[in-house]
C-alpha positions as CSV (number, residue, x, y, z in Angstrom):
1,M,0.0,-0.1,0.0
2,V,2.7,2.4,0.7
3,G,4.9,1.2,-2.4
4,S,1.7,2.0,-4.8
5,G,1.7,5.9,-2.6
6,L,4.8,6.3,-3.9
7,Y,4.5,5.0,-6.7
8,L,1.6,7.2,-7.6
9,A,2.5,10.5,-6.0
10,A,5.8,9.9,-8.1
11,L,4.2,9.3,-11.1
12,E,1.9,12.7,-10.1
13,W,5.6,14.3,-9.6
14,R,6.2,12.9,-13.0
15,Y,3.6,14.6,-14.5
16,R,3.8,17.7,-13.2
17,Q,7.1,18.5,-14.2
18,G,6.3,17.6,-18.4
19,N,9.1,16.7,-20.9
20,T,12.5,16.6,-20.0
21,N,15.6,14.9,-21.0
22,A,16.2,12.5,-17.5
23,W,14.7,11.4,-15.0
24,W,16.2,12.8,-12.6
25,E,16.0,15.9,-13.2
26,I,13.6,19.0,-11.8
27,K,12.4,22.0,-13.1
28,S,12.6,25.0,-10.4
29,E,10.3,27.6,-11.2
30,T,12.2,30.2,-12.6
31,G,12.9,27.3,-15.9
32,K,16.5,26.4,-14.3
33,T,17.2,22.5,-14.4
34,I,17.7,21.2,-10.8
35,D,19.9,17.7,-10.2
36,G,17.2,15.7,-8.0
37,R,19.2,12.5,-7.5
38,A,20.1,13.4,-3.7
39,I,16.8,15.1,-3.6
40,Y,14.8,11.9,-3.9
41,G,16.7,9.7,-2.3
42,A,15.2,5.9,-1.4
43,V,12.4,7.1,-3.5
44,A,14.4,7.7,-6.8
45,P,13.3,3.9,-7.8
46,Y,9.5,4.6,-7.2
47,M,10.9,8.0,-9.2
48,L,12.1,6.4,-12.2
49,A,9.5,3.7,-12.4
50,A,7.3,6.9,-12.7
51,D,9.6,7.9,-15.7
52,L,9.2,5.5,-17.5
53,T,5.2,5.4,-16.9
54,F,5.3,9.0,-18.3
55,R,7.7,8.3,-21.3
56,Y,5.2,5.1,-22.1
57,Q,2.0,6.8,-22.3
58,T,3.7,10.3,-23.7
59,N,5.7,8.2,-27.0
60,T,9.2,9.2,-25.3
61,L,11.0,6.0,-24.4
62,P,14.4,5.8,-26.1
63,T,14.3,4.8,-29.9
64,T,17.9,3.6,-30.3
65,K,20.0,1.5,-28.8
66,D,22.2,4.4,-27.6
67,G,19.5,6.1,-25.2
68,W,18.7,3.1,-24.2
69,N,22.3,2.1,-22.7
70,E,22.5,6.1,-21.5
71,Y,18.9,4.8,-19.8
72,G,19.8,1.6,-18.9
73,K,23.1,3.4,-16.8
74,Q,20.2,6.0,-15.1
75,M,19.0,3.1,-13.8
76,A,21.7,1.1,-12.3
77,Q,22.5,4.4,-10.5
78,A,18.7,4.6,-9.1
79,L,18.6,0.7,-7.9
80,I,22.0,-0.1,-6.9
81,G,22.8,3.4,-5.7
82,V,19.9,3.9,-3.4
83,T,21.1,-0.6,-2.0
84,V,24.9,0.6,-2.2
85,R,23.8,3.8,0.9
86,R,21.8,1.8,2.7
87,R,24.7,-0.7,3.1
88,F,26.7,1.9,3.7
89,W,25.0,2.8,6.7
90,S,24.0,0.3,8.4
91,Y,27.3,-1.1,8.4
92,V,28.4,1.7,9.5
93,F,25.7,1.9,12.7
94,R,26.5,-1.6,13.1
95,Q,30.4,-1.3,14.3
96,E,29.2,2.1,16.8
97,T,27.0,-0.6,18.5
98,V,29.8,-2.8,18.6
């Protein structure tokens, strides 16, 4: 239930951002593009799923092999990056309690 709520909130946010170059880009009120990866944190996989849905529904998915390769790298950053950060801090906190 929580995951569905996060996904739907991410999808609404993605639609409000409109067509951007990358799933992690945020358009500010002034029109400036901001890198949102640090802001998204653990919600990044939901933002990525929302971006895939948005691009599918607006017919803006990558059309070339190079485009999909780049998108695959971005997927890896979203999915692996969250796991690595969690494991790092989990390790750090376990070391302090020992």
